[in-house]
N, C-alpha and C positions, 0 to 999 in steps of 0.2 A: 576084386569086384564080385567074384562068385560068392564069397562069404557075405558080402553086403546084400546081394540079391536073395540069399537064403535066410537072412535074418528077419527080424520083426518088421523092418522097414521095407522088405523086398516087394511084397505084393502091392501095397499102395504106390511104391515108387515105379514099378513096371507099368501098372495100369495108368498112372498119371502121365508117364513119359510117352506111352503109346497114344493116349488121347491127345496130348499136346502136339505130337508129331503129325497126327491125322488132321488136326484142326489148323495148326499154324504153319507147318512145313510142307505137307503133301500138296495142297492146292496151289501154293505159290511155285513149288518145284515143277508141278505139271504145267503151269503157265509158261515157265521158261522152256520146258521140253516142247510144247506145242508151238511156241513162238519161233523156236529154232529148228523145228522138225523137218522143214522142207529146204534147209540150206540157207546160205546167206543171201542169195540173189533175191528171193521173194521178200526177205527182211529189208534189204536195201531199197527195193522197189516201193515198199510200203512207206518206209521212213523218208524217202526223198520225194514223195508225191507232194504236189502243191498244197492240198488241204491239210495234210499232216504237218508240213513245215510251218504253215501259217498258224495252225492251232498250237504248235509247240512255241512259236514266237509269242503268241498271245498269252499262253499259260505262264511262260517265264516272265514276261513283261508285267503282267498283272500281279503275279506272286511277288516279284521284287519290289515293285512300287507300293503295293498295298501293305507289304510287311514293313516298309519304311514308315508309312503313316501309322500303322499299329504300334511300331516301336516308339515313335515320338509321343503319341497320345497316351499309351499305356504307361510309359516311363514317367511322364509329367504327373499323371494321376497318382502313381505309386510314390513319387517323391513328396508330393503334397501330403498324402495321407500317412506316409511312413516317417516323415521327418519334422512335420510342423505341428502346431497346436490347434489345428482346425477341430471344430466340435462335430459330434455325430459321425465319428469315423466308421462305426459299425454299419450305420444306415447307408452312408455313402459307398462303402465297400460292397455291401449287398446289392445295391442298385446298379453299381458299375459292372457287376458280374452277371446280372440277369441276362443281358444280350448274349453272353457266351452260351447260356443254356437254351436260348430260343433258336430253333433250327434255322439255317441260312435261308431256306426258301420262304419261311414265314417272315423273316426280316425283309427279304426282297419284296414280298407282296405288300407288307406294311409301308415300305418306303415308296413303292409305286403308287399306292393310294394316297400317300401323304402329299406328294408333289405334282401329280399329273393334272392335266387340264380337266379330267373327269372326276377329280377328287371330291367326294361329298363334303369333306371337312372344309377344304378351301372354297368350295362353292357357297357353303353356308356362311363363310366369313367374307365372301366377296373378293377373295384373293386368288382365285383359280386363273391359270393362264388361259388364253383364248382357245376355244374348242378347235380341234384340228391341228394345233401346234404339236411339235414333236416333244415327247416326254423327255425331260432333261436327264433322266437316269438311263435312258436307252442309248448308251454310248460306252466307249472305252473308259472314259473318266468315271462314269457312273459305276461300272463294275469295280474299278480300282477303289473308289471311295467306299462303297459298301463292304468290300472285302476288308478294307482297313478298319472300319467300324466294328465289323463282326469279330475280328481277331485281336483288337486292342486289349480286351479283357485277359487274354492269354498272357500277353506281355506284362500287363498290370499285376497279375497274380504272381508271376515269376519274380519280378523286381521287388514287389512288396515282401515276399518271403525272404529274398536275399537281404533286404534292408533290416529285417527283424533278426537275422542271424549274424550280422556283422559285429565284431567286438568294437567297443567305443574308444579304445585307447588312442588310436591315431586321430580320430575326430576331436577328442577332448584335448589332445596335445596341440592340434591346430588352433582350436578356439583359445586356449591359454596363450598361444603365441600371437594372438591378435587377428587371426584370419576371420573375416566376415563370412556369413552364410554362402554367398556366391563364390568366394575364393575357395572355401572348404569343399563346396560341392564340386568345383572344377578340378581341384588339385588332389582331393582325397577320396570323396565318395564315388564319383564316376569312374576313376581308374580302378577302384576296388570292385566296382560292379561290372567291369568290362566283360568277364566271362559270362555273366548272367545276361547282359545286353545282347551278346552274340547268340546265346542260346535262345533268347526271346525272339530275336529277329529270324533265326532259323525255324523255330516252331511256327511262327506266324506265316513264314514263307511256305513251309510244307503244308500247312493247313489250307492256305489259299490255293496252292497248286492242285490239291485234291478236291476243292470245293466244287460242288455241282449246282446247288440251288440258285445261288446268286448269278453265276455266269449264264445259266440256262435261261432264267427269267428276264435278265437284263441284256445279256449278250446276244441271244438269238434274234430279237428284234433289231439290234444294231449290227448284225452280221459280224459279231466279234466272238468267234468260236474258240473255245479252249479244248484241250485234249479230253477231259472227262465228258464234256458235252458232245464232242465228236464221236466218242465211243458210244454214248447213249443214242445219238441220232442214227448211227449205222446199224446198231443192233436192233433198234426199234423199227427200222425200215426194212432190213434184210433178214433179221432173225439169226439163228445159229449157223447159217451157211457162211457167215463172215467171221466165225470165231477165230480162225487162225490169224487173220489180219488184225482183229481186235486184240488178240494176245500180244502181237508185236507192239501195237500202240500202248497197251497196258504196261508192257515191259518198259517202254520208253518213259512213261509217267513214273513208274516205280524207280527206275534208274536215276531220274532227275531228283526225286525225293530223297533217295538214299545218298546221292552225291552231296545234296545240301546238308544232310545230317552229318556225314563224314567230314565235310569241310568245316561245319560248325564245331565239331569235336576237336579238330586240328587247331583251329583258331583259338578256341577256348583254352587248349593246353598251352599255346604260346603266350597267352595273356594271363595265365594262372598266377594268382597272388597268394603266397603262403601267409596265413594269419595265425597269430598266437593269441590264445585267450578264449574263454567261453563266450557264447552270445550273451548280450546284456540288453537291458531295456533300450528301445530306439531313442534317437535324438528327439528333442522337443524344442525345435526352433520357434521362438516367439515371433509371431507375425505382427503383433501390435495393432496399429490402426488398419493395417492391410488385411487383417483376418476376415472381416465381413466381406471385403471385395473378393478374396480368394474363395470363400465359401459360396458366394453368389456365382462365381465363375464355374465352380464345380456343379452347383445346382443347374446352371444354364446348360452345361454339357450334358447332364442327365436328361434335362428337358428336351434337348435337341436330338439326342441319340436313342432315347427310350420312350419318353412320354409322347412326343409328337407322332412317331410312326405307329405306336400302339393305339393312340387315340384315333388316328386315321383308320386303322384296321377295324376298330369297334364301330366307328361311324359308318364305314362301308357295309358292315354287317347289319346295320339297323335301317337301311334304305331298301325299297323293293327292287330297284334296278340300279346297277352301277352307273353313275353319272347324274343321278337325281340328288339334289341338295337336301341335307338333313333339316327337317323342320317338324313342328308339332303335327302337321298334316301327313308327313311322309314316313315318320318313324314307325317301324314294325319289327315284330319278333318272328316273322314268318321264316326267315332264313335259319334261325336257331331251331325252330320247330321242325323245319325240313330236314336238317342234318341229324337232329337228336331223336326224332320220332318217326319220320316217314321214309327217308332214304335208306334202303337196305344196305347199300354199299358203304355208307358212312358208319352205320351201326356196326357192320361187320369189321370195318377198319379199326374202329375203337376197340372192339373185342379182340381182334387179332393182335394189335399193337400192345394192348395191355397184357395179353397172354405171353407173347414171345419176349416182351421186355421184362416181365416178371420172371419167366423161366431163365432168361439170360442172366438176370441179376442174381438169382439164387444159385444157379450152376457155377457162375464165375466166382461168387463169394466162396463157395466150397472149394473150388480149384485153387483160389488164391490162398486160402488157409493152408492147404497142403504145400503149395509151392513156396510160400513164405517160410514155412517150417524148414524146408530144405535150404533155402537161401541163408537162413540164420543158423544152420546146423554147425555143431562143433566139428563133426567129421568132414574132412576136406573133400572126400569123394562126393558125399551128399551135397555139400555146398556148391561144388562145381556143376553138378546136374541141375540144382535149383537155379543157379545163375544163368546157365545155358537156356533153360526154359524162359526165364525172365527176359533174357536178351531177344529170344524169338518173339515174345510178346511186345517188346518195345519196337521191334522191326515191323511187325504187322500193324501196330498203331501208327507208325510213321507213313506207311504205304496208303495212298488214297483209297477211299471206300469203293470207287468204281473199279479199281484194279482187283480188289478182293472179290467183288461181284463176278468179274470175268473169270477169276481163278476158280470160284466155286461152281460156276456153270460148267467149266471144263471138267471139274472133278466129279460132278454128280449128274451130268446130263444123261448118262447111261444108268440103267438099273444097278443096284448094289449087287456085288457078287454073292452067290449062294442064296441070299434072301430074295433076290429078284424084285426088290422094291425100288421104285424110282422116287427120288426126292425132288427132281426138277419140276417146276411149276407147282410146288407145295409150300406150305408155310414153314416147313421144317428146314428147308435149305436157307431161308432167311435167318432162322434161329442159329444154325451152325455158323453162318457168316458173321452174325453178331458176336458169337463166342470168340471168333478169331479177331474181329476188329476191336473189341472193347475189353479184351483180357487185361491189358495193361492198366486200364482205368480201375478195375477191381483190385489189382495186385498192389498198386502203389501204397494206399493207406494201410493195408494189412501187413505188407513187408516192413513199413516204418514202425508199426506197432510191435511186430515180432522182434525186431532188432533192439527194442527198448526193454525186452523182458530179461530178467536175470536168469542165466542158464542153470544156476544152482537150484532153482525150483524144480525143473525137469529132472536134474540129476538126483536130487533127494528122493523124488518119487520113484525113480528107476531103482535106486538102492533099496527102497522099501518094497520092491517086488511088483510095482505097477507096470503093466504092459504099455505098448505104444498107444493103443486106442484109449485106454483108461487115462493115460497122462494127457492126451489131447482133450478128452471130454471134461476131465475134472480140473485141469490146471491151465493149459494154454488157451482153450476156447473161451472160457469165461473172461479172461483178461483181454483177448483181442476181439471179442464179439462186437464191441462198439465200432471198432475200425472196420470190421467186416461188413457190419450193417451200413456204415457210411459209404463204403465202396459199392455195396449193392444198390443203394439209393442213387449214387452217381451214375452207375450203369443204367438203371431204369430211366433216369432223366435223359441220358444220352440216347438210348435206344427207343424211347417211347414215341418220339415224333421225328426221327431222322429220315432222310430220303436218299442220301448218297449211296449207302450200301444196298438198300432195297429197290432202287430205281430200276435195276435190270433183273431183279429176282422175283418181283411180284407177278401175280397172274390173276385172272378173273376169279373171284371168290376168295382170294388170298391177298387182298389189299391191306396196306398199312395206312396209318394216319398221314404220314409224310407223302406217300405216293398219291393218296386221294386228294389232299390239298393241292399238290402240284398239278394233278390231272384236271381238277376243277379250274384252276387258274389258266392252265394251258388251253383248256377247251372253251374259255370265255365265260365260265360261270363264276364271275369274280365275287359276287355277294355271298355265294355259298362257300367259296374258298375262304373269304374273310371270316365268316361265322365259325367255320371249323378251326381256322387258325386261332381265332380269339379264344375258343374253348381250350385249345392245347396250351396257349400262353397262361391262362388262368390255372390250369392243372400244374404246369411247370412251376409257376411262382408258389403255389400252395405246397408242392413237394419240396421246394427249396426252403420255404418257411418251416416245414416240418423238420427237415434236416438241420436247419439252424437251431431250432428248439431242442432237438435230440442231441445236438452236438455241444451243448453248453457244458456238459460234464466230461467231455472227451479231451484228450491231450491236444495241445496246440498244433495246428496243421492238419488234423484229420478232416475238419470241415474247412474248405478253402478260405471263405471270407471271415473265419474266426481265427486267423493266424495270429 
């Protein structure tokens, strides 16, 4: 190991390892230390209190049931697009994945405005429920439904990728033996997809467990509190004085998430199917006369889950006051002018989110390039270090954002040693939390691209006398740059308007887009929240379209909807 550290790889390896330990391991380790610092009695008192147990029950219940909805919806969509001859598959895939890139709190606001008695859209159509009636989404069922819709694209993406990678020998043999599409699906395709379906369910469950925006906006009015919302409520009410209790609750959320991931890995290993043969073009089941009906059903699903809430969002942004029906006499652009030209907080939020999302994207792309190099290294010691860092990244990605927020508050609430600088209540603590939370997002496409490179290229350059830096700049980087750029864009899309990580870290003067939208809606300024959310949706879709265009020349799988 000493020889390894003294070699050409030593300096970047040590620097990268220290940085990753500081960002990925230290805050979470401190969270555990603070949570257990006063012994087990305070921990048991916190965990057995009525509000915490109710929040735990609500969190697990909403995560389990919404993941089941996401599994059914995402799998059905993937089977249709992955196995049949429906037309416009690229457009359908793109539109089905758009909700995944829209932040949950924006999704909640859009649906609130689409179905409520004060909905300008429903009022203009004469379909609004009677004024004063309870909003149908302010309920346990509403939280579960929207969490299922929000996370169905995650399952869809996983299952579609798995369908594209399955060898066709078994399916072809079943068809030759006379099996129809339904029998082949039941006896061949679904058993082969079992590990992927388990992984998809676990991913949707963990994502729902850590979701803050939807349970906050829909659950608080219904008194259906989940653990992330409970953490936010207590810290917002009592401040840092309750950090030790919050550390215990955050540990509980993290343990449930990690237990779900471990259980998923165990179940997937039990259902693992060894396949022989390379991936081949997917099946093309002919739907015949049913094809227009299937395409209409897909279009209707997109209309219900994407077009309707987004239309309601824009409609609410175009009226002077929430509850006024949209008409030629009431339509106005004052809300957009207010957030884009007049409100200093919203302008600051756009600038702050753009800055820290861009810095996160660039920094994580650079870190991902180095880590992916070690993950794919020929040297076993380098490969172990690279895989260890990658596993840390996967763990932090699985842990809910509110838990990461609590961990970073604990880590940086005091001034930094030697420097004496405080990161708490600054924009930079949000940036560091983003680096921790979204590292895995940047690493996945770069690691996949690095594993596809021929090691002979690097070895030939090394034999010719090129050093590590020159080999990286002249050989590896040009080949993996498209994947690194795609990972950076995905990080930017994720960080640009998120609210879960920054909900506890923002402060006056250091607002983000996500927290500003949430605060507007929570404070009753619904039309301003709608206008700001509509702008972020437009930016998100434009960036996705840019990534789609940029990804046409990239390997399959780098851009998710171009699998």
